[in-house]
Every structure is written in structure tokens, then in C-alpha cells.
All heavy atoms as a GROMACS GRO file, in nm:
protein
  624
    1MET      N    1   1.882  -2.540   8.404
    1MET     CA    2   2.002  -2.532   8.326
    1MET      C    3   2.000  -2.405   8.235
    1MET      O    4   1.914  -2.397   8.151
    1MET     CB    5   2.020  -2.657   8.244
    1MET     CG    6   2.143  -2.655   8.157
    1MET     SD    7   2.125  -2.804   8.034
    1MET     CE    8   2.299  -2.855   8.070
    2VAL      N    9   2.103  -2.326   8.256
    2VAL     CA   10   2.116  -2.203   8.170
    2VAL      C   11   2.184  -2.238   8.042
    2VAL      O   12   2.295  -2.296   8.047
    2VAL     CB   13   2.184  -2.096   8.248
    2VAL    CG1   14   2.206  -1.977   8.159
    2VAL    CG2   15   2.101  -2.053   8.376
    3GLN      N   16   2.130  -2.198   7.931
    3GLN     CA   17   2.185  -2.237   7.793
    3GLN      C   18   2.284  -2.113   7.761
    3GLN      O   19   2.234  -2.003   7.766
    3GLN     CB   20   2.088  -2.254   7.698
    3GLN     CG   21   1.995  -2.376   7.720
    3GLN     CD   22   2.069  -2.509   7.726
    3GLN    OE1   23   2.157  -2.538   7.651
    3GLN    NE2   24   2.037  -2.577   7.839
    4THR      N   25   2.395  -2.164   7.711
    4THR     CA   26   2.485  -2.052   7.646
    4THR      C   27   2.519  -2.086   7.515
    4THR      O   28   2.488  -2.196   7.476
    4THR     CB   29   2.617  -2.043   7.744
    4THR    OG1   30   2.683  -2.172   7.724
    4THR    CG2   31   2.593  -2.014   7.887
    5ALA      N   32   2.572  -2.005   7.434
    5ALA     CA   33   2.608  -2.033   7.292
    5ALA      C   34   2.707  -2.148   7.290
    5ALA      O   35   2.696  -2.235   7.214
    5ALA     CB   36   2.676  -1.916   7.236
    6LYS      N   37   2.801  -2.162   7.388
    6LYS     CA   38   2.891  -2.280   7.391
    6LYS      C   39   2.816  -2.401   7.418
    6LYS      O   40   2.850  -2.506   7.345
    6LYS     CB   41   3.002  -2.245   7.500
    6LYS     CG   42   3.113  -2.346   7.500
    6LYS     CD   43   3.216  -2.309   7.595
    6LYS     CE   44   3.327  -2.417   7.592
    6LYS     NZ   45   3.436  -2.385   7.692
    7SER      N   46   2.738  -2.410   7.519
    7SER     CA   47   2.668  -2.525   7.557
    7SER      C   48   2.565  -2.574   7.437
    7SER      O   49   2.542  -2.694   7.424
    7SER     CB   50   2.600  -2.519   7.692
    7SER     OG   51   2.492  -2.432   7.688
    8PHE      N   52   2.495  -2.473   7.381
    8PHE     CA   53   2.396  -2.495   7.280
    8PHE      C   54   2.463  -2.565   7.160
    8PHE      O   55   2.401  -2.640   7.086
    8PHE     CB   56   2.324  -2.381   7.241
    8PHE     CG   57   2.202  -2.391   7.164
    8PHE    CD1   58   2.086  -2.452   7.221
    8PHE    CD2   59   2.190  -2.364   7.033
    8PHE    CE1   60   1.979  -2.483   7.149
    8PHE    CE2   61   2.081  -2.383   6.958
    8PHE     CZ   62   1.973  -2.445   7.011
    9ALA      N   63   2.594  -2.531   7.129
    9ALA     CA   64   2.662  -2.588   7.012
    9ALA      C   65   2.679  -2.735   7.019
    9ALA      O   66   2.700  -2.797   6.918
    9ALA     CB   67   2.798  -2.511   6.992
   10THR      N   68   2.673  -2.792   7.136
   10THR     CA   69   2.700  -2.938   7.152
   10THR      C   70   2.572  -3.019   7.114
   10THR      O   71   2.582  -3.142   7.106
   10THR     CB   72   2.735  -2.968   7.302
   10THR    OG1   73   2.635  -2.930   7.391
   10THR    CG2   74   2.867  -2.895   7.327
   11TYR      N   75   2.456  -2.956   7.107
   11TYR     CA   76   2.336  -3.037   7.072
   11TYR      C   77   2.324  -3.056   6.918
   11TYR      O   78   2.354  -2.974   6.842
   11TYR     CB   79   2.206  -2.964   7.116
   11TYR     CG   80   2.202  -2.929   7.276
   11TYR    CD1   81   2.196  -2.798   7.327
   11TYR    CD2   82   2.224  -3.040   7.369
   11TYR    CE1   83   2.202  -2.793   7.462
   11TYR    CE2   84   2.237  -3.018   7.497
   11TYR     CZ   85   2.219  -2.885   7.543
   11TYR     OH   86   2.227  -2.869   7.682
   12PRO      N   87   2.272  -3.179   6.890
   12PRO     CA   88   2.264  -3.212   6.742
   12PRO      C   89   2.162  -3.126   6.671
   12PRO      O   90   2.045  -3.106   6.729
   12PRO     CB   91   2.220  -3.359   6.757
   12PRO     CG   92   2.156  -3.380   6.882
   12PRO     CD   93   2.222  -3.289   6.967
   13THR      N   94   2.192  -3.100   6.546
   13THR     CA   95   2.092  -3.039   6.457
   13THR      C   96   2.027  -3.144   6.382
   13THR      O   97   2.084  -3.220   6.302
   13THR     CB   98   2.161  -2.942   6.365
   13THR    OG1   99   2.228  -2.838   6.433
   13THR    CG2  100   2.053  -2.876   6.268
   14LEU      N  101   1.898  -3.164   6.403
   14LEU     CA  102   1.825  -3.281   6.343
   14LEU      C  103   1.776  -3.256   6.210
   14LEU      O  104   1.759  -3.345   6.122
   14LEU     CB  105   1.709  -3.324   6.439
   14LEU     CG  106   1.748  -3.362   6.579
   14LEU    CD1  107   1.624  -3.404   6.665
   14LEU    CD2  108   1.853  -3.473   6.578
   15ILE      N  109   1.741  -3.130   6.186
   15ILE     CA  110   1.685  -3.094   6.049
   15ILE      C  111   1.759  -2.962   6.009
   15ILE      O  112   1.772  -2.872   6.082
   15ILE     CB  113   1.534  -3.062   6.045
   15ILE    CG1  114   1.465  -3.182   6.083
   15ILE    CG2  115   1.494  -3.003   5.915
   15ILE    CD1  116   1.309  -3.166   6.095
   16GLU      N  117   1.830  -2.975   5.888
   16GLU     CA  118   1.918  -2.861   5.843
   16GLU      C  119   1.849  -2.800   5.722
   16GLU      O  120   1.802  -2.885   5.638
   16GLU     CB  121   2.059  -2.902   5.829
   16GLU     CG  122   2.139  -2.933   5.946
   16GLU     CD  123   2.284  -2.958   5.928
   16GLU    OE1  124   2.333  -2.915   5.828
   16GLU    OE2  125   2.338  -3.034   6.004
   17VAL      N  126   1.866  -2.677   5.698
   17VAL     CA  127   1.802  -2.607   5.588
   17VAL      C  128   1.912  -2.547   5.505
   17VAL      O  129   1.997  -2.474   5.568
   17VAL     CB  130   1.698  -2.504   5.619
   17VAL    CG1  131   1.649  -2.423   5.503
   17VAL    CG2  132   1.587  -2.563   5.699
   18ASP      N  133   1.907  -2.568   5.377
   18ASP     CA  134   1.997  -2.498   5.276
   18ASP      C  135   1.920  -2.395   5.208
   18ASP      O  136   1.829  -2.426   5.135
   18ASP     CB  137   2.063  -2.599   5.174
   18ASP     CG  138   2.158  -2.524   5.088
   18ASP    OD1  139   2.166  -2.411   5.077
   18ASP    OD2  140   2.238  -2.610   5.018
   19PRO      N  141   1.944  -2.266   5.243
   19PRO     CA  142   1.868  -2.163   5.176
   19PRO      C  143   1.880  -2.147   5.027
   19PRO      O  144   1.807  -2.071   4.965
   19PRO     CB  145   1.914  -2.024   5.249
   19PRO     CG  146   2.051  -2.060   5.293
   19PRO     CD  147   2.054  -2.211   5.320
   20PHE      N  148   1.974  -2.213   4.971
   20PHE     CA  149   1.991  -2.207   4.824
   20PHE      C  150   1.935  -2.323   4.748
   20PHE      O  151   1.945  -2.325   4.624
   20PHE     CB  152   2.155  -2.190   4.800
   20PHE     CG  153   2.207  -2.083   4.861
   20PHE    CD1  154   2.291  -2.093   4.975
   20PHE    CD2  155   2.198  -1.952   4.820
   20PHE    CE1  156   2.355  -1.990   5.047
   20PHE    CE2  157   2.254  -1.847   4.881
   20PHE     CZ  158   2.329  -1.874   4.987
   21VAL      N  159   1.863  -2.411   4.821
   21VAL     CA  160   1.806  -2.524   4.752
   21VAL      C  161   1.656  -2.515   4.792
   21VAL      O  162   1.619  -2.492   4.901
   21VAL     CB  163   1.859  -2.657   4.816
   21VAL    CG1  164   1.784  -2.775   4.755
   21VAL    CG2  165   2.010  -2.665   4.786
   22PRO      N  166   1.560  -2.530   4.685
   22PRO     CA  167   1.414  -2.526   4.706
   22PRO      C  168   1.376  -2.627   4.814
   22PRO      O  169   1.434  -2.738   4.831
   22PRO     CB  170   1.365  -2.554   4.580
   22PRO     CG  171   1.467  -2.528   4.474
   22PRO     CD  172   1.594  -2.553   4.540
   23GLY      N  173   1.279  -2.584   4.896
   23GLY     CA  174   1.235  -2.670   5.011
   23GLY      C  175   1.186  -2.800   4.965
   23GLY      O  176   1.202  -2.903   5.030
   24LYS      N  177   1.124  -2.811   4.846
   24LYS     CA  178   1.068  -2.937   4.794
   24LYS      C  179   1.186  -3.044   4.777
   24LYS      O  180   1.151  -3.158   4.771
   24LYS     CB  181   1.006  -2.914   4.661
   24LYS     CG  182   0.883  -2.839   4.659
   24LYS     CD  183   0.816  -2.838   4.525
   24LYS     CE  184   0.760  -2.705   4.488
   24LYS     NZ  185   0.708  -2.703   4.358
   25GLU      N  186   1.307  -2.987   4.755
   25GLU     CA  187   1.426  -3.075   4.722
   25GLU      C  188   1.498  -3.119   4.853
   25GLU      O  189   1.598  -3.183   4.842
   25GLU     CB  190   1.511  -3.009   4.622
   25GLU     CG  191   1.441  -2.992   4.493
   25GLU     CD  192   1.519  -2.907   4.402
   25GLU    OE1  193   1.652  -2.895   4.422
   25GLU    OE2  194   1.476  -2.852   4.293
   26GLN      N  195   1.449  -3.073   4.968
   26GLN     CA  196   1.528  -3.102   5.088
   26GLN      C  197   1.448  -3.191   5.178
   26GLN      O  198   1.330  -3.188   5.197
   26GLN     CB  199   1.550  -2.973   5.166
   26GLN     CG  200   1.641  -2.867   5.088
   26GLN     CD  201   1.676  -2.749   5.167
   26GLN    OE1  202   1.728  -2.767   5.280
   26GLN    NE2  203   1.636  -2.635   5.118
   27LYS      N  204   1.516  -3.294   5.233
   27LYS     CA  205   1.446  -3.390   5.319
   27LYS      C  206   1.408  -3.340   5.445
   27LYS      O  207   1.470  -3.257   5.508
   27LYS     CB  208   1.546  -3.518   5.344
   27LYS     CG  209   1.573  -3.589   5.223
   27LYS     CD  210   1.662  -3.704   5.255
   27LYS     CE  211   1.694  -3.793   5.133
   27LYS     NZ  212   1.768  -3.915   5.155
   28GLY      N  213   1.287  -3.364   5.497
   28GLY     CA  214   1.240  -3.330   5.625
   28GLY      C  215   1.171  -3.196   5.630
   28GLY      O  216   1.126  -3.159   5.726
   29LEU      N  217   1.158  -3.130   5.521
   29LEU     CA  218   1.084  -3.000   5.510
   29LEU      C  219   0.949  -3.009   5.457
   29LEU      O  220   0.921  -3.082   5.369
   29LEU     CB  221   1.164  -2.901   5.438
   29LEU     CG  222   1.303  -2.860   5.472
   29LEU    CD1  223   1.370  -2.756   5.394
   29LEU    CD2  224   1.315  -2.829   5.622
   30HIS      N  225   0.848  -2.948   5.523
   30HIS     CA  226   0.720  -2.933   5.480
   30HIS      C  227   0.653  -2.807   5.531
   30HIS      O  228   0.716  -2.752   5.624
   30HIS     CB  229   0.636  -3.059   5.499
   30HIS     CG  230   0.627  -3.103   5.641
   30HIS    ND1  231   0.542  -3.048   5.735
   30HIS    CD2  232   0.695  -3.191   5.711
   30HIS    CE1  233   0.566  -3.103   5.856
   30HIS    NE2  234   0.664  -3.190   5.838
   31ASN      N  235   0.540  -2.764   5.476
   31ASN     CA  236   0.495  -2.628   5.515
   31ASN      C  237   0.375  -2.633   5.609
   31ASN      O  238   0.308  -2.538   5.655
   31ASN     CB  239   0.455  -2.549   5.392
   31ASN     CG  240   0.345  -2.613   5.313
   31ASN    OD1  241   0.300  -2.718   5.344
   31ASN    ND2  242   0.302  -2.543   5.212
   32ARG      N  243   0.346  -2.759   5.651
   32ARG     CA  244   0.228  -2.774   5.754
   32ARG      C  245   0.233  -2.917   5.810
   32ARG      O  246   0.289  -3.008   5.749
   32ARG     CB  247   0.089  -2.744   5.694
   32ARG     CG  248   0.050  -2.854   5.585
   32ARG     CD  249  -0.075  -2.810   5.520
   32ARG     NE  250  -0.083  -2.681   5.447
   32ARG     CZ  251  -0.033  -2.652   5.335
   32ARG    NH1  252   0.012  -2.754   5.253
   32ARG    NH2  253  -0.042  -2.537   5.271
   33TRP      N  254   0.166  -2.923   5.939
   33TRP     CA  255   0.153  -3.057   5.982
   33TRP      C  256   0.032  -3.140   5.925
   33TRP      O  257  -0.061  -3.064   5.907
   33TRP     CB  258   0.136  -3.058   6.138
   33TRP     CG  259   0.127  -3.192   6.200
   33TRP    CD1  260   0.227  -3.275   6.232
   33TRP    CD2  261   0.002  -3.265   6.226
   33TRP    NE1  262   0.173  -3.387   6.291
   33TRP    CE2  263   0.033  -3.385   6.276
   33TRP    CE3  264  -0.128  -3.235   6.205
   33TRP    CZ2  265  -0.059  -3.473   6.306
   33TRP    CZ3  266  -0.230  -3.324   6.230
   33TRP    CH2  267  -0.193  -3.447   6.290
   34HIS      N  268   0.046  -3.253   5.896
   34HIS     CA  269  -0.055  -3.345   5.847
   34HIS      C  270  -0.038  -3.488   5.883
   34HIS      O  271   0.077  -3.527   5.879
   34HIS     CB  272  -0.068  -3.334   5.691
   34HIS     CG  273  -0.204  -3.390   5.638
   34HIS    ND1  274  -0.212  -3.525   5.617
   34HIS    CD2  275  -0.316  -3.337   5.608
   34HIS    CE1  276  -0.337  -3.553   5.574
   34HIS    NE2  277  -0.397  -3.430   5.561
   35PRO      N  278  -0.133  -3.560   5.935
   35PRO     CA  279  -0.121  -3.699   5.979
   35PRO      C  280  -0.060  -3.791   5.866
   35PRO      O  281  -0.004  -3.901   5.909
   35PRO     CB  282  -0.253  -3.733   6.028
   35PRO     CG  283  -0.353  -3.640   5.964
   35PRO     CD  284  -0.274  -3.518   5.933
   36ASP      N  285  -0.087  -3.758   5.747
   36ASP     CA  286  -0.032  -3.848   5.641
   36ASP      C  287   0.119  -3.824   5.609
   36ASP      O  288   0.180  -3.899   5.531
   36ASP     CB  289  -0.109  -3.829   5.514
   36ASP     CG  290  -0.255  -3.877   5.529
   36ASP    OD1  291  -0.283  -3.963   5.623
   36ASP    OD2  292  -0.352  -3.845   5.458
   37ILE      N  293   0.177  -3.720   5.665
   37ILE     CA  294   0.320  -3.699   5.644
   37ILE      C  295   0.397  -3.764   5.757
   37ILE      O  296   0.381  -3.733   5.871
   37ILE     CB  297   0.357  -3.542   5.646
   37ILE    CG1  298   0.278  -3.474   5.530
   37ILE    CG2  299   0.495  -3.529   5.633
   37ILE    CD1  300   0.288  -3.324   5.535
   38PRO      N  301   0.479  -3.862   5.727
   38PRO     CA  302   0.547  -3.940   5.827
   38PRO      C  303   0.653  -3.858   5.900
   38PRO      O  304   0.705  -3.758   5.846
   38PRO     CB  305   0.619  -4.055   5.751
   38PRO     CG  306   0.627  -4.011   5.611
   38PRO     CD  307   0.512  -3.905   5.590
   39ALA      N  308   0.686  -3.882   6.026
   39ALA     CA  309   0.784  -3.815   6.093
   39ALA      C  310   0.916  -3.833   6.026
   39ALA      O  311   0.947  -3.944   5.984
   39ALA     CB  312   0.788  -3.876   6.241
   40TYR      N  313   0.992  -3.724   6.036
   40TYR     CA  314   1.123  -3.742   5.972
   40TYR      C  315   1.236  -3.785   6.078
   40TYR      O  316   1.329  -3.850   6.047
   40TYR     CB  317   1.166  -3.598   5.911
   40TYR     CG  318   1.295  -3.592   5.842
   40TYR    CD1  319   1.325  -3.659   5.731
   40TYR    CD2  320   1.404  -3.516   5.902
   40TYR    CE1  321   1.448  -3.660   5.670
   40TYR    CE2  322   1.529  -3.525   5.835
   40TYR     CZ  323   1.556  -3.588   5.713
   40TYR     OH  324   1.674  -3.597   5.654
   41VAL      N  325   1.220  -3.740   6.193
   41VAL     CA  326   1.303  -3.776   6.313
   41VAL      C  327   1.212  -3.806   6.439
   41VAL      O  328   1.108  -3.743   6.440
   41VAL     CB  329   1.411  -3.667   6.337
   41VAL    CG1  330   1.507  -3.654   6.220
   41VAL    CG2  331   1.347  -3.536   6.378
   42THR      N  332   1.272  -3.866   6.526
   42THR     CA  333   1.198  -3.872   6.660
   42THR      C  334   1.302  -3.848   6.765
   42THR      O  335   1.426  -3.869   6.743
   42THR     CB  336   1.147  -4.023   6.685
   42THR    OG1  337   1.248  -4.120   6.668
   42THR    CG2  338   1.037  -4.058   6.580
   43VAL      N  339   1.251  -3.802   6.876
   43VAL     CA  340   1.336  -3.762   6.989
   43VAL      C  341   1.274  -3.824   7.120
   43VAL      O  342   1.150  -3.860   7.117
   43VAL     CB  343   1.344  -3.613   7.001
   43VAL    CG1  344   1.419  -3.557   6.895
   43VAL    CG2  345   1.215  -3.541   7.018
   44LYS      N  346   1.357  -3.840   7.219
   44LYS     CA  347   1.304  -3.890   7.344
   44LYS      C  348   1.264  -3.776   7.430
   44LYS      O  349   1.312  -3.662   7.420
   44LYS     CB  350   1.424  -3.961   7.417
   44LYS     CG  351   1.472  -4.096   7.333
   44LYS     CD  352   1.586  -4.157   7.413
   44LYS     CE  353   1.637  -4.274   7.329
   44LYS     NZ  354   1.770  -4.320   7.374
   45PRO      N  355   1.166  -3.800   7.523
   45PRO     CA  356   1.131  -3.688   7.612
   45PRO      C  357   1.246  -3.627   7.684
   45PRO      O  358   1.324  -3.712   7.738
   45PRO     CB  359   1.021  -3.759   7.707
   45PRO     CG  360   0.971  -3.877   7.629
   45PRO     CD  361   1.091  -3.919   7.543
   46GLY      N  362   1.254  -3.503   7.677
   46GLY     CA  363   1.363  -3.441   7.762
   46GLY      C  364   1.486  -3.420   7.675
   46GLY      O  365   1.582  -3.347   7.715
   47GLU      N  366   1.491  -3.478   7.553
   47GLU     CA  367   1.615  -3.460   7.472
   47GLU      C  368   1.618  -3.325   7.413
   47GLU      O  369   1.523  -3.266   7.382
   47GLU     CB  370   1.605  -3.565   7.362
   47GLU     CG  371   1.726  -3.568   7.263
   47GLU     CD  372   1.718  -3.677   7.161
   47GLU    OE1  373   1.618  -3.758   7.168
   47GLU    OE2  374   1.799  -3.679   7.074
   48ILE      N  375   1.742  -3.263   7.422
   48ILE     CA  376   1.761  -3.132   7.359
   48ILE      C  377   1.818  -3.142   7.221
   48ILE      O  378   1.916  -3.222   7.206
   48ILE     CB  379   1.857  -3.052   7.457
   48ILE    CG1  380   1.790  -3.039   7.598
   48ILE    CG2  381   1.877  -2.910   7.407
   48ILE    CD1  382   1.878  -2.974   7.693
   49PHE      N  383   1.774  -3.060   7.135
   49PHE     CA  384   1.811  -3.073   6.996
   49PHE      C  385   1.797  -2.936   6.928
   49PHE      O  386   1.725  -2.854   6.978
   49PHE     CB  387   1.750  -3.182   6.914
   49PHE     CG  388   1.590  -3.169   6.917
   49PHE    CD1  389   1.534  -3.100   6.828
   49PHE    CD2  390   1.524  -3.231   7.024
   49PHE    CE1  391   1.392  -3.082   6.834
   49PHE    CE2  392   1.379  -3.216   7.031
   49PHE     CZ  393   1.318  -3.140   6.925
   50LYS      N  394   1.840  -2.928   6.803
   50LYS     CA  395   1.817  -2.804   6.720
   50LYS      C  396   1.757  -2.842   6.593
   50LYS      O  397   1.781  -2.953   6.544
   50LYS     CB  398   1.950  -2.730   6.694
   50LYS     CG  399   2.019  -2.679   6.816
   50LYS     CD  400   2.149  -2.606   6.781
   50LYS     CE  401   2.267  -2.705   6.737
   50LYS     NZ  402   2.392  -2.649   6.715
   51ILE      N  403   1.660  -2.765   6.536
   51ILE     CA  404   1.613  -2.783   6.401
   51ILE      C  405   1.628  -2.633   6.331
   51ILE      O  406   1.618  -2.532   6.407
   51ILE     CB  407   1.482  -2.829   6.397
   51ILE    CG1  408   1.378  -2.741   6.467
   51ILE    CG2  409   1.465  -2.969   6.448
   51ILE    CD1  410   1.228  -2.762   6.441
   52GLN      N  411   1.656  -2.636   6.198
   52GLN     CA  412   1.647  -2.521   6.128
   52GLN      C  413   1.518  -2.505   6.050
   52GLN      O  414   1.464  -2.609   6.020
   52GLN     CB  415   1.769  -2.512   6.044
   52GLN     CG  416   1.905  -2.522   6.105
   52GLN     CD  417   2.013  -2.523   6.003
   52GLN    OE1  418   2.007  -2.547   5.892
   52GLN    NE2  419   2.140  -2.506   6.048
   53CYS      N  420   1.480  -2.382   6.033
   53CYS     CA  421   1.347  -2.358   5.975
   53CYS      C  422   1.355  -2.260   5.862
   53CYS      O  423   1.435  -2.171   5.866
   53CYS     CB  424   1.238  -2.302   6.064
   53CYS     SG  425   1.216  -2.417   6.215
   54VAL      N  426   1.274  -2.273   5.756
   54VAL     CA  427   1.256  -2.169   5.662
   54VAL      C  428   1.168  -2.065   5.713
   54VAL      O  429   1.057  -2.090   5.773
   54VAL     CB  430   1.202  -2.239   5.527
   54VAL    CG1  431   1.177  -2.131   5.421
   54VAL    CG2  432   1.281  -2.340   5.489
   55GLU      N  433   1.199  -1.941   5.700
   55GLU     CA  434   1.124  -1.824   5.734
   55GLU      C  435   0.978  -1.822   5.675
   55GLU      O  436   0.957  -1.891   5.565
   55GLU     CB  437   1.193  -1.691   5.722
   55GLU     CG  438   1.261  -1.672   5.585
   55GLU     CD  439   1.172  -1.627   5.476
   55GLU    OE1  440   1.062  -1.569   5.501
   55GLU    OE2  441   1.203  -1.650   5.368
   56TRP      N  442   0.893  -1.748   5.722
   56TRP     CA  443   0.745  -1.764   5.685
   56TRP      C  444   0.709  -1.729   5.546
   56TRP      O  445   0.602  -1.772   5.494
   56TRP     CB  446   0.673  -1.681   5.782
   56TRP     CG  447   0.683  -1.531   5.763
   56TRP    CD1  448   0.784  -1.459   5.821
   56TRP    CD2  449   0.605  -1.441   5.690
   56TRP    NE1  450   0.768  -1.315   5.770
   56TRP    CE2  451   0.655  -1.318   5.700
   56TRP    CE3  452   0.486  -1.453   5.608
   56TRP    CZ2  453   0.606  -1.200   5.629
   56TRP    CZ3  454   0.434  -1.347   5.539
   56TRP    CH2  455   0.500  -1.224   5.553
   57THR      N  456   0.794  -1.673   5.475
   57THR     CA  457   0.768  -1.633   5.336
   57THR      C  458   0.809  -1.744   5.237
   57THR      O  459   0.798  -1.734   5.104
   57THR     CB  460   0.815  -1.496   5.284
   57THR    OG1  461   0.967  -1.509   5.271
   57THR    CG2  462   0.780  -1.385   5.376
   58GLY      N  463   0.875  -1.843   5.278
   58GLY     CA  464   0.934  -1.947   5.195
   58GLY      C  465   1.042  -1.898   5.111
   58GLY      O  466   1.068  -1.948   5.000
   59GLY      N  467   1.128  -1.809   5.164
   59GLY     CA  468   1.240  -1.762   5.086
   59GLY      C  469   1.222  -1.641   5.006
   59GLY      O  470   1.317  -1.602   4.927
   60GLN      N  471   1.109  -1.570   5.005
   60GLN     CA  472   1.090  -1.452   4.935
   60GLN      C  473   1.170  -1.332   4.985
   60GLN      O  474   1.199  -1.247   4.911
   60GLN     CB  475   0.937  -1.424   4.926
   60GLN     CG  476   0.859  -1.528   4.855
   60GLN     CD  477   0.708  -1.490   4.850
   60GLN    OE1  478   0.668  -1.385   4.787
   60GLN    NE2  479   0.626  -1.561   4.916
   61ILE      N  480   1.191  -1.334   5.115
   61ILE     CA  481   1.260  -1.224   5.167
   61ILE      C  482   1.409  -1.256   5.175
   61ILE      O  483   1.444  -1.375   5.232
   61ILE     CB  484   1.209  -1.195   5.312
   61ILE    CG1  485   1.071  -1.144   5.310
   61ILE    CG2  486   1.298  -1.090   5.385
   61ILE    CD1  487   1.009  -1.121   5.444
   62ARG      N  488   1.489  -1.185   5.121
   62ARG     CA  489   1.638  -1.219   5.106
   62ARG      C  490   1.716  -1.106   5.188
   62ARG      O  491   1.663  -0.995   5.208
   62ARG     CB  492   1.686  -1.220   4.968
   62ARG     CG  493   1.593  -1.318   4.880
   62ARG     CD  494   1.680  -1.393   4.786
   62ARG     NE  495   1.606  -1.467   4.689
   62ARG     CZ  496   1.552  -1.584   4.720
   62ARG    NH1  497   1.555  -1.639   4.836
   62ARG    NH2  498   1.486  -1.655   4.630
   63ASN      N  499   1.834  -1.135   5.222
   63ASN     CA  500   1.928  -1.052   5.286
   63ASN      C  501   2.003  -0.967   5.185
   63ASN      O  502   2.113  -0.985   5.156
   63ASN     CB  503   2.027  -1.128   5.384
   63ASN     CG  504   2.103  -1.034   5.467
   63ASN    OD1  505   2.070  -0.908   5.477
   63ASN    ND2  506   2.219  -1.089   5.514
   64ASN      N  507   1.940  -0.860   5.127
   64ASN     CA  508   1.998  -0.764   5.042
   64ASN      C  509   1.942  -0.624   5.056
   64ASN      O  510   1.840  -0.611   5.119
   64ASN     CB  511   1.992  -0.822   4.888
   64ASN     CG  512   1.843  -0.829   4.844
   64ASN    OD1  513   1.760  -0.748   4.883
   64ASN    ND2  514   1.809  -0.934   4.772
   65ASP      N  515   2.003  -0.532   4.999
   65ASP     CA  516   1.958  -0.401   5.023
   65ASP      C  517   1.846  -0.356   4.916
   65ASP      O  518   1.810  -0.244   4.917
   65ASP     CB  519   2.076  -0.304   4.990
   65ASP     CG  520   2.167  -0.311   5.111
   65ASP    OD1  521   2.131  -0.350   5.221
   65ASP    OD2  522   2.292  -0.290   5.080
   66CYS      N  523   1.802  -0.441   4.829
   66CYS     CA  524   1.711  -0.416   4.727
   66CYS      C  525   1.565  -0.430   4.780
   66CYS      O  526   1.478  -0.385   4.706
   66CYS     CB  527   1.730  -0.501   4.601
   66CYS     SG  528   1.882  -0.477   4.523
   67MET      N  529   1.545  -0.484   4.896
   67MET     CA  530   1.413  -0.514   4.944
   67MET      C  531   1.360  -0.392   5.004
   67MET      O  532   1.414  -0.317   5.080
   67MET     CB  533   1.426  -0.614   5.047
   67MET     CG  534   1.282  -0.650   5.107
   67MET     SD  535   1.161  -0.716   4.989
   67MET     CE  536   1.218  -0.874   4.958
   68SER      N  537   1.245  -0.344   4.948
   68SER     CA  538   1.180  -0.241   5.005
   68SER      C  539   1.043  -0.283   5.076
   68SER      O  540   0.998  -0.387   5.060
   68SER     CB  541   1.135  -0.126   4.887
   68SER     OG  542   1.029  -0.189   4.804
   69PHE      N  543   0.992  -0.182   5.151
   69PHE     CA  544   0.861  -0.224   5.225
   69PHE      C  545   0.762  -0.264   5.128
   69PHE      O  546   0.677  -0.349   5.154
   69PHE     CB  547   0.826  -0.108   5.315
   69PHE     CG  548   0.706  -0.138   5.386
   69PHE    CD1  549   0.690  -0.222   5.494
   69PHE    CD2  550   0.576  -0.086   5.340
   69PHE    CE1  551   0.570  -0.257   5.561
   69PHE    CE2  552   0.459  -0.119   5.411
   69PHE     CZ  553   0.461  -0.202   5.516
   70SER      N  554   0.753  -0.193   5.011
   70SER     CA  555   0.634  -0.216   4.919
   70SER      C  556   0.657  -0.366   4.868
   70SER      O  557   0.560  -0.432   4.844
   70SER     CB  558   0.634  -0.124   4.799
   70SER     OG  559   0.756  -0.127   4.731
   71LYS      N  560   0.771  -0.408   4.836
   71LYS     CA  561   0.794  -0.548   4.788
   71LYS      C  562   0.758  -0.643   4.904
   71LYS      O  563   0.698  -0.750   4.882
   71LYS     CB  564   0.945  -0.573   4.753
   71LYS     CG  565   0.967  -0.498   4.626
   71LYS     CD  566   1.117  -0.535   4.587
   71LYS     CE  567   1.159  -0.447   4.464
   71LYS     NZ  568   1.308  -0.473   4.432
   72LEU      N  569   0.799  -0.614   5.026
   72LEU     CA  570   0.765  -0.701   5.145
   72LEU      C  571   0.623  -0.710   5.172
   72LEU      O  572   0.563  -0.809   5.190
   72LEU     CB  573   0.829  -0.647   5.262
   72LEU     CG  574   0.805  -0.715   5.401
   72LEU    CD1  575   0.857  -0.861   5.393
   72LEU    CD2  576   0.877  -0.640   5.510
   73SER      N  577   0.547  -0.598   5.164
   73SER     CA  578   0.404  -0.604   5.183
   73SER      C  579   0.317  -0.667   5.085
   73SER      O  580   0.210  -0.706   5.116
   73SER     CB  581   0.359  -0.457   5.216
   73SER     OG  582   0.360  -0.381   5.097
   74PHE      N  583   0.373  -0.688   4.960
   74PHE     CA  584   0.291  -0.757   4.858
   74PHE      C  585   0.345  -0.893   4.827
   74PHE      O  586   0.325  -0.944   4.722
   74PHE     CB  587   0.291  -0.674   4.737
   74PHE     CG  588   0.205  -0.544   4.752
   74PHE    CD1  589   0.269  -0.417   4.768
   74PHE    CD2  590   0.069  -0.548   4.782
   74PHE    CE1  591   0.192  -0.302   4.784
   74PHE    CE2  592  -0.009  -0.435   4.790
   74PHE     CZ  593   0.058  -0.307   4.802
   75GLY      N  594   0.429  -0.955   4.917
   75GLY     CA  595   0.483  -1.085   4.891
   75GLY      C  596   0.371  -1.182   4.891
   75GLY      O  597   0.261  -1.160   4.949
   76SER      N  598   0.388  -1.297   4.817
   76SER     CA  599   0.286  -1.388   4.799
   76SER      C  600   0.272  -1.469   4.931
   76SER      O  601   0.364  -1.512   4.993
   76SER     CB  602   0.322  -1.490   4.690
   76SER     OG  603   0.226  -1.595   4.683
   77LEU      N  604   0.148  -1.480   4.986
   77LEU     CA  605   0.124  -1.562   5.110
   77LEU      C  606   0.066  -1.684   5.072
   77LEU      O  607   0.023  -1.769   5.164
   77LEU     CB  608   0.026  -1.478   5.189
   77LEU     CG  609   0.071  -1.340   5.238
   77LEU    CD1  610  -0.039  -1.270   5.316
   77LEU    CD2  611   0.196  -1.346   5.320
   78SER      N  612   0.071  -1.732   4.949
   78SER     CA  613   0.001  -1.859   4.909
   78SER      C  614   0.097  -1.981   4.926
   78SER      O  615   0.062  -2.092   4.907
   78SER     CB  616  -0.038  -1.855   4.759
   78SER     OG  617   0.074  -1.830   4.675
   79THR      N  618   0.232  -1.965   4.966
   79THR     CA  619   0.319  -2.071   4.973
   79THR      C  620   0.312  -2.131   5.116
   79THR      O  621   0.267  -2.077   5.202
   79THR     CB  622   0.459  -2.035   4.950
   79THR    OG1  623   0.496  -1.928   5.034
   79THR    CG2  624   0.484  -1.996   4.804
   0.00000   0.00000   0.00000
């Protein structure tokens, strides 16, 4: 099955991210897998769905013109 933007829009988004709210305050978000963290959602084998993710810096990189390479290269990797 070939996916197109139109057909992909029909699949449910199971986890949504609000970039303006800290990850700690959003349901279903965590920064690593651990067996003590319960599943937020479950899916059936073969089910097609969408999830949204926070980018790898945890929100340190923003969509603005003030970001320079020096700021990017020294971002905190501890989150």
C-alpha cells in the first residue's frame, strides 16, 4: 500500500506533543524506555497510527533566526 499525504491523514494520532508545554507536563511522553514505565497506548499488530515526538535536544533548538552553530554545538546533552 502506497501512503500519500491524503491517506496518512486518516490514521489516528495516538500521542500528540505541544511544543509550548514542558514534556514533564504532557501525558505519554518520556525520554527513554524502561520496564517500570507503563504503556500509554496499545495497538494491534498491523494497525497504522501516528505519534508525535519531541526532537532530540528536548526543545533547545527552536525555529528562529537567532540560533547559530556555536549555540547548537554546545547545547546540553544531559536531558
